[in-house]
N, C-alpha and C positions, 0 to 999 in steps of 0.2 A: 506400640511401636509403629512408626509410619511405614506405609508401603512405599516402594521405590519405582520411579519411572526414569528411563533414559531418553533424553530429548536430543534428537539429531537435527541440527540446524546449521545452515551456512552462515546466516546473519547473527552476529553476537557482538556485544560491545568490544572494541570501540567503533563498530559499524554505526553509521548514522542513517537518517532517512526513516521511512515508515516501516520497511520490512523487518527491522530488528525489534520493533516495539512489541509486537504481539507476544512473543515467547519470553522476552526479558521481563515483561509485566506478569505473565502467568507464573514464571519461576519465582518472582517476588512474593507471590501470595500462596503458592501451593502448600507450603508447610502449614498455613492456617487451616487447611482443609484435609490434613492427614496424609499428605504425600511429600516424599523427599525427592526433589529433582536432582538428576545428574545430567550435565550438559556435555554434548560432544560437538565440537566446532573446529574449523580449520585454524591452524597455527599462523599461517602467512597468507591470508586471503587478499584479493584485489577488490576492496570495497569501493563503490563509486564515491562515497563521502564517509568521513569519520566524525564521530561526535562523542567526546569524552563524558558528556553529561549523563549518559545512560549507565555508566559504570556504577554510579551511586545506587542504582536500583537492584544491583545484584546482592542478595542476602549474604551475610557472613557465613563462611565455612561451606559454601556450596561447592560441590565437586565439579570441576570443569576439565574435561579431557580434551586434549588438542593434538592434532596430527598434521604434518605438513601436507599441503595441497599443491599440485601443479596445475596452473591455468595458462591457456595460450594467449593471454592478453599482451604480453610483451611483443609477441609476433604480430598481433593485431595492431598495436601502436606503431610498430615499425612499418608495417604494410600500408597503413592509412596516413602515415606522416605525422603522427602525434608524438609529442615529447614523452620521454620516459617517466616524468613526474606528473603528466597530465592525467587527471581522473577520467575514467570512463563514465558516461552518463547512461542510465538505464532508460528503457521505454522508447527506443528508436528516436532519440532526441539528439540533434546536432546543433552546436552553437555557431557553426560556420559552414560555408559551401566548399571549403578547400579540399575535402576528401570524399565528396559525394560518389564519384565513380568508383574509387577504391572501397568505399564503405559498402556499396552494392555488391561488389565481388566478395568482400569479406563476409557480408550477410549471407550470401549464397553458400559459401564454404561452411560457415557456422551452422546454417540451417540444415545442411545435408550430411555433414561429417561429424558434428558434435551433438549427437542425439542421446538423451533428451536436451542436453545443454553443455556448456563448456566446462562444467564441473564433473563430467563423466569419469575423468581420470582419477577421481577421489573415491569412486565406488569400491573397486576391488581392494585397495589397501585399507580402506575403512572397515570393510566387512571382515577382513583378516584380523585387523587390530581389535575390533570390538568383539569378535568371536572369542579371542583369547581372554579379553577382559571379562566377558560375561560368564565364562566358565568358572571363574573364581570370585566373581562379584555379581551375585544374582540380582535381577530386577524383576518386577511384576509385569511391567508393560514397557514397550518401546513406542516412542512418538516421533514421527518424522514430519518436518515442516517444509513445505514447498509452495512456490518455486524457490530455488531451482529444484526441479523434480528428480534430479539425481539423488536427492536425500531420500525420496520414497523408494528408489531402487535399492538403496542401502538397507532400508527397513525390510523390503521384500525378501532380500537374500538372507538377512539375519533370521527372519521368521522361518524361511524354508530350511535353514541350517540348524537352528536351535529350538524351533517350535515355541517361540515366545509370542505372547499376544502383542498385536501391533495396531497402532492408531495412525492413520495418515491424515494429517491436517493440511487442507488445501487453502492457503492464503489467497490464491488465485486459481481459477480452473486451468486445465492443461491445454487441450486442443480448442477450447473456447475462450481462451484469454483474449483480451481486446486486440493485442498486436499479432495474433497467430496468422492472420491474413497477410501481414507484412513480411513473414518469413518466406523466403524464396524456395519453397519446398518442391522437390521432385515428388512424383507419385509414390515412389518407394519410401522416401523419407516421411511423407505424410502418413502412409500406412503404418510405418514403424512407430511413429508417435501414438497413433490410435491404439495399436496393439499393446504397447507398454502401459498406456493409461488404463486400458481395459483390465490388464493383469493386476495392476495396483488396486483398482476399484473392487475387483472380485476377491482378492486374497487378503486384503486388510480386514482385521476384525471389526474395525470401526472407521468410518469416514467422517471427518468434520469439515464443514464448509462455512464461509463467512457471509453468504447471501442466500436468501430464500429461493431465488431463481436458479442458482446452481444446484441447490438441494432438489428442487423439483425436476430439473433436467436430468440429474443423476438417477433419481427415483424412476423417471419415465423410461430410462434405459435398462431398468431391472436391478439397479444397485440397491442393496439393503443396508441397514444399520448406518443411516446417515443422520448426523446431528448438525443443527444450525446454531453456531456460536459466532456471532459477529465480532468485528474489531470494536474497540472502545476508547475510552479516555481515562487518564489517571486523575482521580479526584484531587490528589495532593498538588497537582500542577495548576489547579484552578481555585485558589483560596477565595474566601468571601470578601477580602479587603477590596475596596473600590479602587479603580484606576482612573487616571485622567484621560478622558477620551481625546482622540485626534481632533485638532481644531479644524482641519480640512475635512471635506466629505470623502474619506478614504474608502476605496474599494480594494480589499486585500485578498490576494490569492497566495496560498502557501503550497509549495511542492513543484514537481516537474510539470512543465507544459510542453507536450509534444505536438506534432502537426495534427494528429487526429483529435486533439483536445483543444484546438484553436477556436474560441467562440467568436467567429468573424462577425456575426450579426450584432453581438454586443459592442464590438468596436464601432460598427456603423451607427448604432443607437447613441453611443457616447459622443461620436463626432457630430451627430445631428443636434443633440442637446447642447453641446458646447457652442455650436453656431447659433442656436436659437435663443439661448438663455445666458446672459452675461454673468449672472450670479453663479451658475453652474460652471461656466468657463473659469471663473476666478477660484472656485473652491474645490472642484473635483480633482482627486489624485488617485491614480491607479498604482498600487504597490504590489510588485511581483516578487515573491520570496522563493527563489529556487532556480534551477536550470531551465532555460527557455530555448526552444528550437528557433533557429535563425529566421525561419519563415514567419513566425509570429511577430518578431521584431520588425520585419519588413512590412507586415500587414498593419502594425501600429503606426508605422511611418506613413504608409499609404493613406491612412485616415487622419493624418496630421495630428497624431496624439503624442508626438515626441516629447513635448514639454509637460505632458500630463501624466507620464508614468515614470516610476522609479524601479529599477531592477537590482536586486541583491542576490547574488548567486547562492550563497550558503551562510547560515548562521546556526549556532547551537540551538537545540530544541527548546530549551527554556526561554531563549530570546524570542523564538517564533511565537510561543504562547503569549508573551507580553504583547506582541504586535496584534495577535488575534483578539485579545481582550479589549484593546483600545480602538480597534477598527470601527468605523461607522457601519460598513457592510462587508460581508464575507462572500467571496465568489468561488463557486465550484462548477467548472465545466466538466461534462462527462465526455469520454471518447465517443465520437460519432462513428460507431462501428456496428457490426451485425449484432453483437451481444451487449449493446449499451444498456438495455433494461436491467441486466443482472450485474452491472458494475457498481460497486460501492467503494470509492476511494477512502482509505483509512482516515484521511484528514476530516471527513465528514463529522466524526464523533467528537473531535476536538473543537470543531466549529460549534457543535451543539453545546459543549461545555463552556465555550466562550460567551454564550448567550447574547450573540449579536445577530441581526437579521441576515439570513443566508439567501443568496440567489443561486439557483442551480440552472444551468443550461443543459438540457438533456431530456430524455423521455418522461413525459408527464405521467405515464403509467408504469414507471420503473421502480426498482427497489429503493433508490434514493428518495424519490418523490414520496413514496409511502412512509418512509421514516420521518421526512420533513413534516408531512401531514400529521403523523402520530404525535410528534413532539411539539407541533406548532412553532417551528423554528424558522420558517421561511417559505419561499415559493419556488416552484419549478416552472421553467418556460421551455417549450419545445425549441429545437435548434433554429427554426426559422420564424419564430413568433415575435416579430419585431414590434408590432403594435402594443401588445400587452406588456412586453418587457420595458418598452419606453415609458408607458404609463406608470408602471410600478416604480421604476427608477425615479421618475419625477416626483411621485408620491413620497418615497423615502427621503428624497432631497428636501422637500417641503417640511417634513417632520424634523429633519436634521437642523434646518434653519431656525425652527422654533424650540429646539432643545428637547423634543419628545420622541426621538427615534430610539425605541427600545422594544424588546419582546419579552414575553413571559413563558418560556418553554415549559413543557410538562413531560413527565415520564422519562426523563433522560437518565435517571439513576440505573435503569436496566442495563445501560451501556458502560457503567463504571468497570474498570479492570478487575476490581476485587469481586464484584458480583458475577462477572463473566468467568473468573477463575473458579468460583463455586460451581458453575455449570460444567466446566471442564472436569472438575473433581467428581461430580455426579456421574459423568460418563465413564470415568476410570473406575469408580466404585462399582458400577453396574457390570463392567467387563470382568472384574475380579470377584464378583459375588458379594460385595458389601452392600447391605440394604441402606 
């Protein structure tokens, strides 16, 4: 008989984007490794994007518990002048200047009154609901997935109340997340975030993180029982059948581009190559799949790249995969922030599976650079390394023209979702005494 785990997550299909993928994929494979997942998610969440394509990944007869959640986003939309049906964009990204002043005020309110996040109002009703459920439906382990870190506080209170083993899975760190410095925190609020984070890290029976840097950082602060299990890719999304490559020299980025992730030096390099090389001018196309901060659009225009880029706000995940596979080059800029070395965007692993050359703009000694080197999937260039970036792009373009632009990645199987689920199951087995 399978052991049971209750997974508490805010993001669940029909949520779209990268946040939902980690646990919907683990749930897909957990039964193969002796674990029966039970999912708890909000009934009426305010997801930034929805994507029906992930529903197919949910196994038959999986128990999904849902409870209504109240979130203050209608008030936020009203205050910032957004329409009722307008989706909120994560990662401090704005597609226009129209609400900048009000956005700053709402950021201050959110940062100081909604701690740890705007889902805090779901904590108490969830703890009460799940306490009743667990008294008659026993599970072996509770798993919480954050951010939002309110999910971890639900797990903390359930452990304190029911003494059930608890795993806290950090999809991103808490006080060292890349946009933490963008929160307009008072000293009191900053201290409260750190105190809550410390309690979670100390009281969880197991911490799981997605980067080695975060693991090392937590360990240095005295946290024990830390497992590094990165994000990954779904093998079934990347069949062996060949695809027709883009005829243009396409440089494709998938996902949100916020202000801190703006690769300004790349725009400069592209502008120079367009001016200096007529073939490059005729053939280069920048394809941006996802929400983009208005400041980046302004920068593209400032470098006279308007006719060279195409922007598509949203498309289902399976369509994104198709664009990745037929791209000539894949672009991955890292947030230029204090903790850039430990940032690994989830899209990296799908870039690896697409088996196209990857260009990373970020720390050359960071976690992403290490994975690129390990898998031989591309190159990393420091934020200001114009000379080497320009030379590499020109080299890729010359290979594109002769039809030999390809890579032969190695060791990417370690990052398949099924193999990573085996690692999750091993952690759960250890906690419950299964050898």
